[in-house]
C-alpha atoms as a printed R data frame, in Angstrom:
    type eleno elety resid chain resno       x       y      z
1   ATOM     1    CA   MET     A     1  -9.646 -22.658 61.027
2   ATOM     2    CA   GLY     A     2 -11.312 -19.823 59.122
3   ATOM     3    CA   GLU     A     3 -14.311 -22.043 58.345
4   ATOM     4    CA   LEU     A     4 -14.669 -23.042 62.012
5   ATOM     5    CA   GLU     A     5 -14.513 -19.390 63.052
6   ATOM     6    CA   SER     A     6 -17.141 -18.475 60.453
7   ATOM     7    CA   ARG     A     7 -19.451 -21.248 61.677
8   ATOM     8    CA   ARG     A     8 -18.937 -20.166 65.286
9   ATOM     9    CA   ARG     A     9 -19.905 -16.578 64.474
10  ATOM    10    CA   GLU     A    10 -22.947 -17.700 62.492
11  ATOM    11    CA   SER     A    11 -24.119 -19.962 65.341
12  ATOM    12    CA   SER     A    12 -23.726 -17.088 67.795
13  ATOM    13    CA   GLY     A    13 -25.896 -14.847 65.637
14  ATOM    14    CA   ALA     A    14 -23.113 -12.394 64.771
15  ATOM    15    CA   VAL     A    15 -23.180 -10.987 61.262
16  ATOM    16    CA   PRO     A    16 -19.689 -10.804 59.688
17  ATOM    17    CA   GLU     A    17 -18.430  -7.569 58.218
18  ATOM    18    CA   TYR     A    18 -17.071  -7.387 54.678
19  ATOM    19    CA   THR     A    19 -13.286  -7.274 54.568
20  ATOM    20    CA   ALA     A    20 -10.961  -6.758 51.627
21  ATOM    21    CA   SER     A    21  -8.348  -9.250 52.900
22  ATOM    22    CA   ASP     A    22 -10.588 -12.246 53.672
23  ATOM    23    CA   PRO     A    23  -9.393 -15.049 51.337
24  ATOM    24    CA   ALA     A    24 -12.633 -16.994 51.864
25  ATOM    25    CA   ALA     A    25 -14.763 -14.173 50.511
26  ATOM    26    CA   HIS     A    26 -16.043 -14.066 46.958
27  ATOM    27    CA   PRO     A    27 -13.743 -12.016 44.619
28  ATOM    28    CA   LEU     A    28 -16.556  -9.575 43.878
29  ATOM    29    CA   ARG     A    29 -17.166  -9.147 47.598
30  ATOM    30    CA   ARG     A    30 -13.465  -8.464 48.170
31  ATOM    31    CA   ALA     A    31 -13.488  -5.887 45.346
32  ATOM    32    CA   VAL     A    32 -16.516  -4.144 46.852
33  ATOM    33    CA   ALA     A    33 -14.892  -4.213 50.277
34  ATOM    34    CA   ARG     A    34 -11.732  -2.643 48.862
35  ATOM    35    CA   TRP     A    35 -13.731   0.081 47.069
36  ATOM    36    CA   PHE     A    36 -15.753   1.079 50.132
37  ATOM    37    CA   ARG     A    37 -12.871   0.553 52.567
38  ATOM    38    CA   PHE     A    38 -14.837  -1.961 54.647
39  ATOM    39    CA   GLY     A    39 -13.117  -2.861 57.886
40  ATOM    40    CA   ARG     A    40 -11.041   0.350 58.054
41  ATOM    41    CA   GLU     A    41 -13.456   2.632 59.885
42  ATOM    42    CA   THR     A    42 -12.301   5.271 62.356
43  ATOM    43    CA   ALA     A    43 -14.138   7.428 64.881
44  ATOM    44    CA   GLY     A    44 -13.965  10.261 62.343
45  ATOM    45    CA   ASP     A    45 -15.734   8.074 59.764
46  ATOM    46    CA   ARG     A    46 -18.492   7.300 62.251
47  ATOM    47    CA   LEU     A    47 -18.917  10.953 63.172
48  ATOM    48    CA   ARG     A    48 -19.062  11.963 59.514
49  ATOM    49    CA   PHE     A    49 -21.756   9.360 58.894
50  ATOM    50    CA   ARG     A    50 -23.874  10.692 61.770
51  ATOM    51    CA   VAL     A    51 -23.649  14.218 60.354
52  ATOM    52    CA   PHE     A    52 -24.407  12.871 56.861
53  ATOM    53    CA   GLU     A    53 -27.435  10.965 58.147
54  ATOM    54    CA   LEU     A    54 -28.819  13.973 60.044
55  ATOM    55    CA   PHE     A    55 -28.228  16.209 57.020
56  ATOM    56    CA   LEU     A    56 -30.213  13.935 54.700
57  ATOM    57    CA   LEU     A    57 -33.071  13.243 57.101
58  ATOM    58    CA   SER     A    58 -33.484  16.890 58.109
59  ATOM    59    CA   HIS     A    59 -33.655  17.931 54.453
60  ATOM    60    CA   ALA     A    60 -36.168  15.172 53.770
61  ATOM    61    CA   VAL     A    61 -38.446  16.433 56.545
62  ATOM    62    CA   TYR     A    62 -38.070  20.074 55.487
63  ATOM    63    CA   TRP     A    63 -38.865  19.380 51.839
64  ATOM    64    CA   ALA     A    64 -41.721  17.014 52.704
65  ATOM    65    CA   TRP     A    65 -43.556  19.829 54.524
66  ATOM    66    CA   ASP     A    66 -42.518  22.537 52.072
67  ATOM    67    CA   TRP     A    67 -43.719  20.516 49.091
68  ATOM    68    CA   GLY     A    68 -46.817  19.413 50.975
69  ATOM    69    CA   SER     A    69 -47.930  22.981 51.627
70  ATOM    70    CA   PHE     A    70 -47.387  23.811 47.955
71  ATOM    71    CA   ILE     A    71 -49.246  20.706 46.723
72  ATOM    72    CA   ARG     A    72 -52.310  21.807 48.684
73  ATOM    73    CA   ARG     A    73 -52.511  24.936 46.508
74  ATOM    74    CA   ILE     A    74 -52.205  23.102 43.165
75  ATOM    75    CA   PRO     A    75 -55.610  22.892 41.448
76  ATOM    76    CA   ALA     A    76 -54.797  19.870 39.253
77  ATOM    77    CA   VAL     A    77 -52.025  17.756 37.730
78  ATOM    78    CA   VAL     A    78 -51.034  19.745 34.645
79  ATOM    79    CA   VAL     A    79 -47.934  17.945 33.309
80  ATOM    80    CA   PRO     A    80 -47.467  14.459 34.807
81  ATOM    81    CA   GLN     A    81 -43.796  13.715 35.444
82  ATOM    82    CA   GLY     A    82 -42.071  10.415 36.106
83  ATOM    83    CA   ILE     A    83 -44.238   7.906 37.960
84  ATOM    84    CA   ALA     A    84 -47.210  10.280 37.675
85  ATOM    85    CA   ARG     A    85 -47.498   9.155 34.048
86  ATOM    86    CA   ASP     A    86 -48.390   5.657 35.247
87  ATOM    87    CA   ILE     A    87 -49.920   6.371 38.674
88  ATOM    88    CA   ASP     A    88 -52.694   8.919 39.109
89  ATOM    89    CA   LEU     A    89 -51.555  11.332 41.844
90  ATOM    90    CA   SER     A    90 -54.477  13.721 41.459
91  ATOM    91    CA   PHE     A    91 -55.801  12.587 44.851
92  ATOM    92    CA   LEU     A    92 -52.838  14.386 46.488
93  ATOM    93    CA   VAL     A    93 -53.125  17.797 44.823
94  ATOM    94    CA   GLY     A    94 -55.424  20.367 46.362
95  ATOM    95    CA   SER     A    95 -56.039  18.220 49.442
96  ATOM    96    CA   PRO     A    96 -54.580  17.838 52.948
97  ATOM    97    CA   LEU     A    97 -53.351  14.335 52.064
98  ATOM    98    CA   ALA     A    98 -49.999  15.843 51.062
99  ATOM    99    CA   LEU     A    99 -49.563  17.034 54.659
100 ATOM   100    CA   VAL     A   100 -50.506  13.583 55.924
101 ATOM   101    CA   ASN     A   101 -47.789  12.202 53.654
102 ATOM   102    CA   ALA     A   102 -45.351  14.756 55.102
103 ATOM   103    CA   ALA     A   103 -46.247  13.577 58.607
104 ATOM   104    CA   CYS     A   104 -45.560   9.959 57.589
105 ATOM   105    CA   ILE     A   105 -42.198  11.003 56.121
106 ATOM   106    CA   THR     A   106 -41.348  12.776 59.380
107 ATOM   107    CA   ALA     A   107 -42.225   9.671 61.399
108 ATOM   108    CA   CYS     A   108 -40.039   7.535 59.121
109 ATOM   109    CA   ALA     A   109 -37.157  10.004 59.484
110 ATOM   110    CA   VAL     A   110 -37.365   9.911 63.272
111 ATOM   111    CA   GLY     A   111 -37.524   6.119 63.217
112 ATOM   112    CA   ALA     A   112 -34.559   5.932 60.825
113 ATOM   113    CA   LEU     A   113 -32.346   7.558 63.465
114 ATOM   114    CA   SER     A   114 -32.609   4.323 65.425
115 ATOM   115    CA   ALA     A   115 -30.329   1.595 64.087
116 ATOM   116    CA   GLN     A   116 -32.888  -0.947 65.256
117 ATOM   117    CA   ARG     A   117 -35.650   0.463 63.023
118 ATOM   118    CA   SER     A   118 -33.738   2.094 60.140
119 ATOM   119    CA   ARG     A   119 -34.144  -0.985 57.948
120 ATOM   120    CA   TRP     A   120 -37.924  -0.642 58.081
121 ATOM   121    CA   CYS     A   121 -38.162   3.165 58.027
122 ATOM   122    CA   LEU     A   122 -35.781   4.198 55.252
123 ATOM   123    CA   PRO     A   123 -37.375   2.404 52.243
124 ATOM   124    CA   PRO     A   124 -40.894   3.834 52.863
125 ATOM   125    CA   LEU     A   125 -39.335   7.254 53.499
126 ATOM   126    CA   VAL     A   126 -37.653   7.170 50.079
127 ATOM   127    CA   VAL     A   127 -40.852   6.072 48.329
128 ATOM   128    CA   LEU     A   128 -43.119   8.590 50.084
129 ATOM   129    CA   LEU     A   129 -40.671  11.466 49.541
130 ATOM   130    CA   HIS     A   130 -40.420  10.592 45.851
131 ATOM   131    CA   VAL     A   131 -44.212  10.657 45.555
132 ATOM   132    CA   GLN     A   132 -44.213  14.066 47.253
133 ATOM   133    CA   TYR     A   133 -41.523  15.289 44.856
134 ATOM   134    CA   VAL     A   134 -43.408  14.137 41.765
135 ATOM   135    CA   ALA     A   135 -46.678  15.684 42.969
136 ATOM   136    CA   ARG     A   136 -44.903  18.963 43.761
137 ATOM   137    CA   HIS     A   137 -43.552  19.272 40.220
138 ATOM   138    CA   CYS     A   138 -46.706  18.278 38.347
139 ATOM   139    CA   LEU     A   139 -47.002  21.814 36.934
140 ATOM   140    CA   GLY     A   140 -44.218  21.146 34.438
141 ATOM   141    CA   LYS     A   141 -41.001  22.756 35.717
142 ATOM   142    CA   VAL     A   142 -38.778  20.380 37.680
143 ATOM   143    CA   ALA     A   143 -36.298  21.684 40.259
144 ATOM   144    CA   HIS     A   144 -32.966  19.892 40.723
145 ATOM   145    CA   GLY     A   145 -31.871  21.120 44.156
146 ATOM   146    CA   SER     A   146 -32.997  17.986 45.992
147 ATOM   147    CA   GLN     A   147 -31.648  15.320 43.639
148 ATOM   148    CA   TYR     A   148 -28.482  14.404 45.514
149 ATOM   149    CA   VAL     A   149 -30.286  14.346 48.864
150 ATOM   150    CA   GLY     A   150 -32.709  11.811 47.377
151 ATOM   151    CA   LEU     A   151 -29.753   9.835 46.060
152 ATOM   152    CA   GLY     A   152 -28.124   9.819 49.502
153 ATOM   153    CA   LEU     A   153 -31.370   8.629 51.119
154 ATOM   154    CA   LEU     A   154 -31.594   5.802 48.579
155 ATOM   155    CA   CYS     A   155 -28.016   4.765 49.420
156 ATOM   156    CA   LEU     A   156 -28.909   4.788 53.132
157 ATOM   157    CA   ALA     A   157 -31.923   2.566 52.445
158 ATOM   158    CA   LEU     A   158 -29.899   0.117 50.342
159 ATOM   159    CA   ALA     A   159 -27.207  -0.030 53.020
160 ATOM   160    CA   ALA     A   160 -29.787  -0.703 55.748
161 ATOM   161    CA   TRP     A   161 -31.196  -3.661 53.805
162 ATOM   162    CA   TYR     A   162 -28.188  -5.266 52.161
163 ATOM   163    CA   MET     A   163 -25.114  -4.573 54.286
164 ATOM   164    CA   PRO     A   164 -24.328  -7.161 56.983
165 ATOM   165    CA   GLY     A   165 -23.364  -4.904 59.888
166 ATOM   166    CA   PRO     A   166 -23.376  -1.308 61.154
167 ATOM   167    CA   SER     A   167 -19.850  -0.483 60.004
168 ATOM   168    CA   ALA     A   168 -20.466  -1.843 56.503
169 ATOM   169    CA   ARG     A   169 -23.765   0.063 56.303
170 ATOM   170    CA   ARG     A   170 -22.108   3.341 57.175
171 ATOM   171    CA   GLN     A   171 -19.236   2.896 54.757
172 ATOM   172    CA   PHE     A   172 -21.452   1.671 51.924
173 ATOM   173    CA   ALA     A   173 -23.853   4.624 52.291
174 ATOM   174    CA   LEU     A   174 -21.024   7.160 52.155
175 ATOM   175    CA   GLY     A   175 -19.071   5.352 49.428
176 ATOM   176    CA   ALA     A   176 -22.102   4.836 47.187
177 ATOM   177    CA   THR     A   177 -23.099   8.484 47.541
178 ATOM   178    CA   GLN     A   178 -19.584   9.578 46.585
179 ATOM   179    CA   PHE     A   179 -19.669   7.251 43.593
180 ATOM   180    CA   PHE     A   180 -23.039   8.367 42.237
181 ATOM   181    CA   MET     A   181 -22.475  12.063 42.928
182 ATOM   182    CA   GLY     A   182 -19.221  11.922 40.992
183 ATOM   183    CA   GLY     A   183 -20.924  10.099 38.148
184 ATOM   184    CA   GLY     A   184 -23.800  12.587 38.227
185 ATOM   185    CA   TYR     A   185 -21.493  15.522 37.569
186 ATOM   186    CA   VAL     A   186 -19.855  13.661 34.679
187 ATOM   187    CA   LEU     A   187 -23.262  12.905 33.150
188 ATOM   188    CA   ALA     A   188 -24.296  16.546 33.563
189 ATOM   189    CA   ALA     A   189 -21.267  17.605 31.530
190 ATOM   190    CA   ALA     A   190 -21.916  14.848 28.972
191 ATOM   191    CA   SER     A   191 -25.499  16.058 28.476
192 ATOM   192    CA   LYS     A   192 -24.231  19.577 27.752
193 ATOM   193    CA   LEU     A   193 -21.776  18.238 25.189
194 ATOM   194    CA   ALA     A   194 -24.478  16.046 23.657
195 ATOM   195    CA   ALA     A   195 -26.738  19.085 23.244
196 ATOM   196    CA   ARG     A   196 -24.257  21.587 21.780
197 ATOM   197    CA   GLY     A   197 -20.953  19.795 21.397
198 ATOM   198    CA   LEU     A   198 -17.766  21.791 21.937
199 ATOM   199    CA   ALA     A   199 -19.740  24.952 21.134
200 ATOM   200    CA   TRP     A   200 -21.506  24.761 24.510
201 ATOM   201    CA   PRO     A   201 -18.941  26.917 26.376
202 ATOM   202    CA   ASP     A   202 -19.798  30.038 24.372
203 ATOM   203    CA   GLY     A   203 -19.895  33.282 26.335
204 ATOM   204    CA   ARG     A   204 -23.081  34.334 24.562
205 ATOM   205    CA   HIS     A   205 -24.902  31.439 26.232
206 ATOM   206    CA   LEU     A   206 -23.930  32.809 29.633
207 ATOM   207    CA   TRP     A   207 -25.115  36.263 28.574
208 ATOM   208    CA   LEU     A   208 -28.478  34.756 27.639
209 ATOM   209    CA   TRP     A   209 -28.856  32.971 30.985
210 ATOM   210    CA   ILE     A   210 -27.894  36.073 32.943
211 ATOM   211    CA   GLY     A   211 -30.468  38.062 30.983
212 ATOM   212    CA   GLU     A   212 -33.157  35.469 31.720
213 ATOM   213    CA   LYS     A   213 -32.401  35.501 35.458
214 ATOM   214    CA   ASN     A   214 -32.440  39.298 35.533
215 ATOM   215    CA   LEU     A   215 -35.810  39.217 33.786
216 ATOM   216    CA   ASP     A   216 -37.111  36.800 36.430
217 ATOM   217    CA   GLN     A   217 -35.818  39.115 39.161
218 ATOM   218    CA   LEU     A   218 -37.419  42.110 37.482
219 ATOM   219    CA   SER     A   219 -40.818  40.398 37.261
220 ATOM   220    CA   GLU     A   220 -40.617  39.202 40.877
221 ATOM   221    CA   LEU     A   221 -39.129  42.234 42.650
222 ATOM   222    CA   GLY     A   222 -39.734  45.077 40.223
223 ATOM   223    CA   HIS     A   223 -36.035  45.811 39.813
224 ATOM   224    CA   ALA     A   224 -32.929  44.055 38.518
225 ATOM   225    CA   ALA     A   225 -29.301  45.043 39.042
226 ATOM   226    CA   PRO     A   226 -26.426  42.807 37.798
227 ATOM   227    CA   ASN     A   227 -23.765  42.135 40.392
228 ATOM   228    CA   ALA     A   228 -20.046  42.746 39.883
229 ATOM   229    CA   LEU     A   229 -19.318  39.302 38.403
230 ATOM   230    CA   GLN     A   230 -22.251  39.540 36.017
231 ATOM   231    CA   ARG     A   231 -21.155  42.969 34.828
232 ATOM   232    CA   LEU     A   232 -17.636  41.644 34.309
233 ATOM   233    CA   VAL     A   233 -18.630  38.654 32.168
234 ATOM   234    CA   LEU     A   234 -21.242  40.683 30.281
235 ATOM   235    CA   GLY     A   235 -18.480  43.054 29.255
236 ATOM   236    CA   HIS     A   236 -15.978  40.417 28.073
237 ATOM   237    CA   TRP     A   237 -17.009  37.558 25.793
238 ATOM   238    CA   TRP     A   238 -13.737  35.704 26.292
239 ATOM   239    CA   LEU     A   239 -14.148  35.783 30.083
240 ATOM   240    CA   ALA     A   240 -17.721  34.458 29.872
241 ATOM   241    CA   THR     A   241 -16.487  31.674 27.585
242 ATOM   242    CA   ALA     A   242 -13.627  30.845 29.971
243 ATOM   243    CA   VAL     A   243 -16.037  30.660 32.917
244 ATOM   244    CA   LEU     A   244 -18.290  28.202 31.070
245 ATOM   245    CA   ALA     A   245 -15.325  26.130 29.880
246 ATOM   246    CA   ALA     A   246 -13.935  25.912 33.418
247 ATOM   247    CA   GLY     A   247 -17.295  24.781 34.755
248 ATOM   248    CA   LEU     A   248 -17.571  22.118 32.052
249 ATOM   249    CA   VAL     A   249 -14.085  20.768 32.774
250 ATOM   250    CA   ILE     A   250 -14.808  20.631 36.525
251 ATOM   251    CA   GLU     A   251 -18.004  18.654 35.897
252 ATOM   252    CA   LEU     A   252 -16.181  16.275 33.566
253 ATOM   253    CA   CYS     A   253 -13.677  15.637 36.360
254 ATOM   254    CA   GLY     A   254 -16.448  14.754 38.819
255 ATOM   255    CA   PHE     A   255 -15.347  11.104 38.748
256 ATOM   256    CA   LEU     A   256 -12.330  12.187 40.828
257 ATOM   257    CA   LEU     A   257 -14.703  12.043 43.816
258 ATOM   258    CA   TRP     A   258 -14.247   8.277 43.596
259 ATOM   259    CA   PHE     A   259 -10.589   8.361 44.639
260 ATOM   260    CA   PRO     A   260  -9.328   9.448 48.084
261 ATOM   261    CA   ALA     A   261  -6.187  11.063 46.634
262 ATOM   262    CA   THR     A   262  -8.161  13.491 44.435
263 ATOM   263    CA   ARG     A   263 -11.410  13.783 46.430
264 ATOM   264    CA   THR     A   264 -10.535  16.925 48.378
265 ATOM   265    CA   ALA     A   265  -9.330  18.864 45.339
266 ATOM   266    CA   ILE     A   266 -12.355  18.062 43.177
267 ATOM   267    CA   THR     A   267 -14.695  18.745 46.100
268 ATOM   268    CA   LEU     A   268 -13.289  22.251 46.478
269 ATOM   269    CA   ALA     A   269 -13.505  22.736 42.709
270 ATOM   270    CA   LEU     A   270 -17.154  21.624 42.650
271 ATOM   271    CA   ILE     A   271 -18.013  23.907 45.568
272 ATOM   272    CA   GLY     A   272 -16.338  26.749 43.666
273 ATOM   273    CA   LEU     A   273 -18.425  25.781 40.623
274 ATOM   274    CA   HIS     A   274 -21.667  26.107 42.599
275 ATOM   275    CA   VAL     A   275 -20.575  29.404 44.141
276 ATOM   276    CA   GLY     A   276 -19.806  30.677 40.630
277 ATOM   277    CA   VAL     A   277 -23.218  29.528 39.379
278 ATOM   278    CA   PHE     A   278 -24.867  31.393 42.243
279 ATOM   279    CA   TYR     A   279 -23.056  34.682 41.634
280 ATOM   280    CA   SER     A   280 -23.320  34.504 37.849
281 ATOM   281    CA   MET     A   281 -26.880  33.201 37.446
282 ATOM   282    CA   GLY     A   282 -28.447  33.514 40.895
283 ATOM   283    CA   ILE     A   283 -29.061  29.761 41.237
284 ATOM   284    CA   LEU     A   284 -28.035  28.338 44.608
285 ATOM   285    CA   PHE     A   285 -27.676  24.575 45.086
286 ATOM   286    CA   GLY     A   286 -27.213  24.795 48.836
287 ATOM   287    CA   SER     A   287 -27.904  21.122 49.531
288 ATOM   288    CA   TYR     A   288 -25.313  20.113 46.917
289 ATOM   289    CA   ILE     A   289 -22.685  22.264 48.609
290 ATOM   290    CA   GLY     A   290 -23.570  20.924 52.051
291 ATOM   291    CA   GLN     A   291 -23.423  17.332 50.871
292 ATOM   292    CA   LEU     A   292 -20.091  17.897 49.135
293 ATOM   293    CA   VAL     A   293 -18.660  19.418 52.308
294 ATOM   294    CA   ILE     A   294 -19.699  16.349 54.319
295 ATOM   295    CA   ILE     A   295 -18.672  13.533 51.962
296 ATOM   296    CA   GLY     A   296 -15.824  15.163 50.033
297 ATOM   297    CA   LEU     A   297 -13.592  16.875 52.570
298 ATOM   298    CA   PRO     A   298 -11.138  14.788 54.653
299 ATOM   299    CA   TRP     A   299 -12.951  15.121 57.979
300 ATOM   300    CA   PRO     A   300 -11.921  11.663 59.315
301 ATOM   301    CA   ALA     A   301  -8.219  12.454 58.820
302 ATOM   302    CA   LEU     A   302  -8.637  15.872 60.436
303 ATOM   303    CA   ILE     A   303 -10.503  14.362 63.393
304 ATOM   304    CA   GLU     A   304  -7.870  11.660 63.796
305 ATOM   305    CA   ARG     A   305  -5.165  14.315 63.749
306 ATOM   306    CA   ALA     A   306  -7.038  16.318 66.372
307 ATOM   307    CA   GLN     A   307  -7.388  13.213 68.551
308 ATOM   308    CA   ARG     A   308  -3.647  12.643 68.371
309 ATOM   309    CA   ALA     A   309  -2.972  16.272 69.248
310 ATOM   310    CA   TRP     A   310  -5.413  16.264 72.189
311 ATOM   311    CA   PRO     A   311  -5.736  12.573 73.143
312 ATOM   312    CA   ARG     A   312  -7.678  13.075 76.379
313 ATOM   313    CA   ARG     A   313 -10.161  15.638 75.171
314 ATOM   314    CA   GLY     A   314 -10.586  14.119 71.682
315 ATOM   315    CA   GLY     A   315 -10.971  10.569 72.928
316 ATOM   316    CA   ALA     A   316 -13.524  11.540 75.555
317 ATOM   317    CA   SER     A   317 -15.599  13.663 73.192
318 ATOM   318    CA   LEU     A   318 -15.886  10.921 70.546
319 ATOM   319    CA   GLY     A   319 -16.173   7.956 72.870
320 ATOM   320    CA   TRP     A   320 -19.962   7.838 72.475
321 ATOM   321    CA   LEU     A   321 -19.478   6.841 68.829
322 ATOM   322    CA   ASP     A   322 -18.013   3.504 69.919
323 ATOM   323    CA   ARG     A   323 -21.088   2.595 71.975
324 ATOM   324    CA   ARG     A   324 -23.576   0.393 70.234
325 ATOM   325    CA   VAL     A   325 -27.224   1.258 70.094
326 ATOM   326    CA   PRO     A   326 -29.390  -1.463 71.693
327 ATOM   327    CA   GLY     A   327 -30.503  -3.811 68.941
328 ATOM   328    CA   GLU     A   328 -27.747  -2.770 66.544
329 ATOM   329    CA   ARG     A   329 -25.993  -5.689 64.969
């Protein structure tokens, strides 16, 4: 019966969704379906994906133009990074071609909002944005504030190409981003331990970094004044050490983003980590915080609870999420 139903759906052109309970599915496919919760999507999940998608694409467009305007002022490739070691990107620097690339990225982002064209727009967007990123940082210093946005865009592109239907694409993109963001924090902590071992959380290291940031502020603005938190940790070695140790433990626990039961707690801890980094060292990872808020907090459960509390208003306001875009499978 299941085989006849599968053949009927294939002959009709319908693309089956992954499900964790389908006995005819490959064991690996069932495991993947269970991990990404395929087949258990709610209106809150769909709304969160739309916000996630808009967040990533808007950041891609913003950075494409911001980097493009900076690339125009670069005289030459000084320190090739990444793919620039194998591909000569000197044709981009000091020319308006970087702005042309930004315009292409913008066109891809607009096209990616359509489910009918996202499969063809997302992969070139990822490639072109990566080229823009590499050209922007060809002076030597590499910024890290856009890394997780690039990761999320890559997950969107993979979902558009390899997932069989719209629900599976949405859930794979969110689930893969949660997985790799959690692993990224763990690897960040592991790299610190590999560099200095258990001596990394030493308060004197934090003193050094605060001094360097104050020196940067002094050279840029002509004045530097430590804030209250900086003055507090500069005055107590044990407190500076405790702050670093807490941050290291939180990063090591980043894998807890993988599990629904612990996702909210570790998300709040990671947001607190970034807020602490900002107030102690003046480094703001705003896109990281925004992405954590979207993928880590239990918005679907809260939306479902709100729909139960106000069934008429909630159901009407989210009804558009159940409508299919023309051409969407």
